[in-house]
N, C-alpha and C positions, 0 to 999 in steps of 0.2 A: 262606456255605457252607464256606469255608476254615476258619473258626473252629470249625464243627461237627466237621469232620474232625480238627482238632487236639485237641478234647476227646475224640473217639472213640479216637484213637491213644493219648492219655494214659491213658484208662480201661483200654484193652486192655493197655497196658504194665504198669499197676499190677496188673491182674488176673492177668497171667502172671508177676508177680514180676520184671519187667524194669525197669530204670531208665528213666524218661521222658527224662532227660537224662543226659549223662555224669557219673559221680560226681566231685564236686569233689575235686581233689587238694590236699593240705595245702600251704599257701604256704611256699616256701623262704625261709629267713632270709638276707639279703644281708650279705656281708662282703667287704672288700677285702684281698687278700693280696699282699704285695710281696716279690719276690725280687731279690737284689742282684748276681747273677752269671750270665752266660750260659755255664754250665759244668755238668758232670755232677753237681756238688753240689746243683743245683737240682731234681734228679729228685724229691725229696721234696715239691716243690710241683707240678711238672708232671704226674706220674703220677696222683695222686689226683684231680686236676682233669680230665685227659683220659679216665680210666677211669670217671668218673662216681661215684667214691667219696664226694666231698664231698656230692653230691646225695643219695646213699644216707643220709647222716646229716642231711639236712634243710637243707643249706647251699647257697646260691647264691653261689659264690666267683668274684670277678673277680680274675684274676692280673695284676699290674702289674710291669713291669721298671723299676727305678731303680738305676743303677750305684752300687756301693760304699757308703760311709758315708752318702750322700745318702738312702738308703733309710730311715734312722732319722729324718731330717728329715721325710720323707713320713709316717711313722708318727705323729710328734708334731704334725703339721699337722692330723691327722684324716682325711687322704686314704687311709690304710691302717689296718687294725685289728691286723694281725699282720705281722711281717716275718721272712723267712728271710734272715739276713745275718750280719754279724760280731758276735759277743758282745763283742769289745773296743770296737767302735764304740758299742754300746749302753751299756757301762760308762762310756765317756768322756762320753757324753751325760748319764748319770745324775749323774756327778761335777759337771756344770754346773747341776744342779738339775732336770733332767727326771724324769718318772716311767717312763722306759723300763726294762724289766726282762726279763732272760733267763729263759725257762721251760724250755728244753731245748737240748741240744747234739747235733745230728744227726751231726756229724763233730768229734771231739775231738783232731784233729791239724791241722796246717796242710797241707792236701792240694794243695800247690803245689810247683813246682820253680823254682829260680832258673835261668833260661835266658839264655844270653849269645851274643853273636856269636862265631864260631870263633877270633878273635884273642885272646879272653880265655882264657888258658891257666892262669894261677896266681892265687891270691888277691891278690897285689900288683898284678896287672893290673886289678883292680877300682877301684883308687884313682884319683880324679880323673875317673872316667867318669860319664856321665849315664844314669840308669835310669828306667824308667816305672812308675807306679802308677796304678791305676784312679782313685782319689781319695785325697787325704790323709786319714788316719784310717781307711782301709779295711783289710781283711785283707792286700791286696797291699802296702800301705804298711808295716803292722806286721810282716808276714812278711819283707819285703825287709830291714828293719832287723835282724830276728833272724838272717837268713842272713848278712848282712855281719858282724855281731857274732861269729858262729861262727868267723870267721877272724881274730878279734882286731882288726878294724877298727872305727872309730867312724863309724856311719852319718850322724851330724850333720856330721862334718868331712871324711870321706874320700870320699864320693860325693855326687853331685847327683841330685835327683829332680824329675820333672815329671809332671803328671797327663795321662792319655790318655783317660779316660772309660770304659774297660772292659777286660776281659781280652783279647778278640780284638784290640782296638786296640793293646795292648802289642806284640803280634807285628807288627802293621801298621807301627807306628812303628819297630821294629827293621828291617823290610824297607826302610823309607824312609831308613834311616841316621840317624834323629833320636836314637835312644838305643842303648846297648850291651846292654841286657837288661832283665829284670824278672821278676816272679813270674807264672808261667803255670800254669793248671790244664787238666785234660782237658775236651774233646777237642782244644782248641787246642794243648796240649802235644805230642800225637802229631804234629799238623801241623807244628809248629816243628821237631821232631826230623827229620821226613822232609825238611824243607827244608834241613837241614844245620846247624841251630843246636845249641849245646852245652847239655846238661842239666848244669849246674854243681853243683847241690845239690838233692837231694830232701828238702824239709823234713819230710815225713811220717816220715822215717827218723831224725830227730833225737829224742832222748829228751825229749819235751816234750809235755805234755797241755794243751790250749788249746781254748776254744770257737770253733774255726775257722769252723764253720757252725752258727749257732744259730737258735732260734726265739725271737723277741722280741716282746713286746707292752707294754702299759702297766698300771700299777697300777689305773688307772680301769677298764680293760676287764676285768681279772680280777675286780674288785669288782662291776661293774655287769652283766656278762654271763657269769657262770660256766658256765652250761649251754651257751652257745654255744661257749665255749672248750673245754669237755669234749668236745663233738661234733667240734670241729675236730681235737683231738688224737687222738681215736679214728680219724677218717678218715685222718690223717697216718700213724699207725702201721700201719693196714691198707694204706695206699698203699705204704709201704716194703716190707711183706711181698709185696704184689702185684708191685711192681717187680722184686724179686729172683727171684720165681718165674716171671716171664714175660719172659725176655730179649728175645724178638723184638719184643714190644710196646714194651718200655722203650727199646730201641735205636731203634725208629722215632720215638718221642717225642723222644728225645735229638737225633736228626737234624733233626726238625722245628724245634725251638727254637734249635738252634745253626746251622741252615741248612747242614747238612753231609750229603752223600749217600754218603760213603765208609763202607760197612758194616764193613770190616775195622777201620778207625780207631775207629768208634763202638763196636764190640764190645770193643775193647781198653779203651776208656774205661769200658764197663759192668763189665768184669771188675776193673779196678783201683779204680774209685771206688764203683760201686754195691755190688758184692760185697765190696770190700776196705776201704772207709772208712766208708760210711754204716751207722750203728748201728741194730740192730733196735729197741731201746728208747733213745730219745735223752735219757736222764737227764743233768742237769747237776750237777756235783760241786763241792765246796768247793776242792779243789786246782786245778781248772781256773780258777776265778775268782780264786784267789790268784795264779796265774800272770799273769793279766790285770793285776791291780792292781800287781804287781811290775814288769811291763813298762811300764805307764802311768806309774808313779812316776818313771821315768827322765826323763820330759818334762813331767809335770804334778804340781806340788807337792801338789795336793789328794788325789792318790792315796796319798801316803805316810801310812801309818798308818790308812787307811780300812778298815773292816770289810767284807771280801769278801762276807760273808753277806747284806749289804744290796743286793747287785747281782744276785741271782738268787732265783727262787721255785720250789722243787721241788714245791710242793703240788699244782698242777693235774695233773702227771703221776702223783704219788703217788695221787691220787684214782682214777685208772684202775686202778691195782693193787688198791686197796681194793674197787673194784666187781667185781673178778674179770675185767676185760676183757683184761688182758695174759695171764693164764693161759689164757683162752679162745682168744686169738689164737695163743699158743705153748704148747700143752698140755704139751709135754715140759719 
């Protein structure tokens, strides 16, 4: 009897033009996306994920946090397909023979400040002190070296460095008296200043263009899954536009991932980083990569004379322009 009822309902549904079962949804393509910093720079990963924009483009994206340069290791192990992290770390890995490649630069300055304890008053006070970096080879490491060099000091001889594991941990190590400072980004930066620590140097104000926060993948992924990458980039660009146009949503997401409920502090991070640093179209340029190679050459002989063009691939983003996607996203 139950079987008869089922056939009757099926026939009735077909007769009325109604689906007998719910229409099958197209299966989402799974990719793993790694972000390397718990800071406002990671909004380009968090917002498209939380706003459902990746799903809009047919992607089931798992977001994974791996601190600093270790994110590139995660990419090369196959545990991640794309990384939002340091372009310098990607270049350093490629120098060693990997196929890591930068495909975009969401922030082309070093959006961090050298923050120190109040007793560090002059550049000479930096000498002999211990500073924290999230990981050796990460942006906090390379940026700290750049900051120290701005004052005519040798980062290899004049300061000591230890790894903390992440940006929030740099502040924690300062509070514990383990280190005298380090490179800190928002919103931890605002928290540090409120606690009385000194913003010694804002590196974003130094005339220096650098793939501070980059989109990194592998040659193999570009070659084997070009359409997947195309949809990922479209979702990322749309996510950037959405993040900037919806401050309340973006501030809430920023608070969620940084575990901070201070709305005033989060809004300050939104204005300075999301509106001020994150680029609408994250193209990567030759001068940015040349700056990376010049920086790496000071410590890695392989970087001397290396062709910077081999360390980035602008084609995937260029393809979006050719398709008219960018013009559609930003008609003006």
